[in-house]
N, C-alpha and C positions, 0 to 999 in steps of 0.2 A: 165615861161615868156610868157605873152600874146604878140603876134606879131602884133595884130590888135586892134583897139579901138572897144569895144563892147557896144552896146546900153543897157541901163538898163530900169527898169520900171519908173524911174524918168525922165521926159521930159528934154532933153538937157544935161543929165549927162551921162558920159561914163566911162567905166572901162577898164583899161589896166594895169594889175598887174605884178610886178616883185617881186619874193619872193625867199628866200633862207632859208634853215633850216637843222636841223640834229636831228636824233633820236638815243638814246643810250639804248640798251636793257640790263637790269640788269641781268635777269635770262635766257631768250630766250629758254625756254624748251617748248615742245609741249603742256603740260598741265598747264604751269605757265610762265607768262612773265610780267615784269614791264618795261614799256617804258617811258623814260624821253625825252622831246622834247623842242627845242628852235629854234627861227627863227626871221626873219625880212621880212617885206612886205611893198610895196609902190605902190600906184596907179599912174602910170606915164602918164596918160591921161591928167592930169592937173599939171602944174609946181609948184603950191603952196601947193599941197597935202602933209601933213606931213607923215613921215614914222611911222610904228608901229612895236613894238617888240612883239613877240609871245612866249608863253610857254605852255606846256601841260604835262599831265601824263596819261598813259593808263595802265590798269590792266586787263590781260587775265587770268582767272582761269577756266580751263576746257572749257566749252562753254559759260561762263559768261564773258562779256566784259563791262568795264566802262572806258570812256574817259572823261577827263576834260581838257578844253583848255581856254586860255585867251589871250587877246591882249590889249596893251596899247599904246597910241599915244606918240610919242617923243615930240610933241608940247604941251605946257601948256597954261592954261588960268588963269586969276586972279579971285578969289572968294572973297565975302565980308569979310571973316575973315583975310584979308591981307596975304593970302597964295596962292600958285598956285597948280593946280591939272592938270592931263592930260586932253587934250581937248576931247579925246575919249577913251573909255574903253569897253571891252566886255568879257563876260564869257559864256561858253557853256558846257553842259554835255550831254553825250550820254550813255544810258544804254541799253544793248542788250543781247539776248541769241541766239547764233549762233548754227545751227545744220545742 
């Protein structure tokens, strides 16, 4: 939870995030772990900001780590094909070698 509004690089736009989530470790061994993650986040600096649902997976194999995460907005928008899609969506991936 952010307790204060934070300035961003965008003039006049502030960030004050409230988030909750959980991680379930499937193997949780020193040399092998598979982490499954799910959560919810919202920027409370603006009343009309939609919430976003988050999910991710992480694989640790010895010193090799790969994390994939995504978020999708709870708010939808209309598209020309007469259907609705989430107003915002994001995916990220991190690949690292820890030593």
